[in-house]
N, C-alpha and C positions, 0 to 999 in steps of 0.2 A: 335650924341647929347649934347648938350649942359650941362655942369656940374650940372645947377641950375634945370633945366629938370632932369636930372638923380636921383638928391635928391629929388626932388618931388615924382617922379615913385616911388622909393623905400617906401617913405613914404606911399604911397596910396599902393602899395603892401602891406606893413605888415597891414595896415588897410584891407586889405582883398576887395580895391575899385581899383586896378590897372584899371581893364575892363574902369570901368566908368570914369576913367582918361585919358585914350585914347582915348576915345570917339572925343575929341577934337582934332585929330590928322586924318591926312590921313593914308591910309590903312600901306602905304612903311614906315613909318614914325614911323608908330604904332608900327609895328613889330621891327626895331631897338630900338626903347624903350624898348619893352617889353623885346626883350633878352638881355641889357645891363643891366635891373633893374632886370631882374629875374636867379638865381646863378644855378649853378648846369646841365647851359647848354654847354656842350663841342664843340669846333670849329674844326676841324680834319684840319693839317697845312701839312704835309708833308705826303707825300704817305709812305706806311709801308714797311716791308719786309714780303716774303711770302719765307718761305723755304718749300719744298716737295719735294718727291721722283720725281712725274710728274708734268712737267711743263705745268703753263696754256697755255691751246689754245685761238685762235681769236677767237673761236664760244662760245657762252655764252648758254647752255642746259635752257630748257622752255621758249619757245619765248614770253615773255610777253603780255598777254591781260586788259582789262581794271576791268576783275574781279578778276587778279592776286592779291595772298597777298602782292608781293614786290611792284605793280603798286601803289596801296592803302596809303602802308607804304611812297613809296616816293612822294604822292602826300602830305599825314601828316607833313613830314619830311620836305616838303618847303613850304607848306599854312596854317597847323595849326597853333594854339597859343605857340606853341615852334620852330617856323622853324627854318631851320638853311641855311645859304648863300650858292646860288647853287653851288658854288666851292666846299663845301663841302660835298652836295649829290653826285655832282659829282664822286669827290673820292672814296666815300663810294660805289657809282656805280661801279665804276671800281675797285675795290679792292675786292668786295662780286662776282663780277663777274667773278675774275678771279681764287678766290676760287670754284666757282660753277664749272666752268669747270672743273677743278680738281677733285672735288667731283663727276661729272658726269661720268667719265672714272676709276673712283678706281675700281679695282676689289676685295678691300677688303669689308669682312662682316662689321667688326668694323670703324668706321674711328672716330678720334680723332683731335681736332686741340686745340692750345694756344694760348690766345688774351692775348698780357704783354704791359703796354705803362704807362707813366708818370700819377699822377692824371689829371683828366680831360682834357685827351688828343684823347676824341672821342671811348676809347674801349666801352663802353655797345650802343653808334651807331652804331657801324662796325656790333657788333656781334648780332645786333636787325635786320640791316638790313638783315645780312647773315641767319638769322631764318628765315624772310619774305621769302625769297628767297628758302629756304632748303624747305618751304610747299608747293612753287610752283613744287618742282622737287617731291613731292611725299616722303617726309620724315615726319612719322610720329614720331617719338620718340626722342627729343632732350636734354639732360642735363644740364644744365648752374649752372658751381658753381661759386659762385661770395664773399665767403672770409669768416670768422670763425665769423662774428661780426653780430648780429641779427637784430639791426639795416641797418647793409648795405646789408644785404643779403631783407630785406624786402623793403629798399629804390631799389633795381636792380629789385626784384619783380615786384612791384606799375610801376617802368618803363618801362619794358618791358608791363606788361598789357596795359598800357595807349599807349603805340607804337603800338602795334600791334594790338590792336583793336579799336583805335581813341579814 
């Protein structure tokens, strides 16, 4: 995306007219411009480290169906208005699959985990995908702790609701 186009897109976004601005571009280019002009969209770049008592297995539980929460979420992050690159979605799919394979084989009644990373490193994208997969596995109660500042908690809540319900 050229710098002039990006500047115009950011101005259009500030006026609430980004979607109208993007009508002049094809779907692929519009998504690229949207991603560049929209702050707060993280792009994971490295595979994370997984520390667990049980190593991940090759088999991921809960074979996805077209009606699964994970499949709907994956479609949303691939093709929705806040879409991520295929490489990021592939990384998220791989890492959350590893975690789910451990959760499925755990004998503990209570399971907990921690997501740690730099600002804008893909933490929310990863644990949102994990929540979608956990729902498909039958988990009915999940707690997300997202910080001590109310505005950050609210931001996380809005993003989770948006990304899990489309």
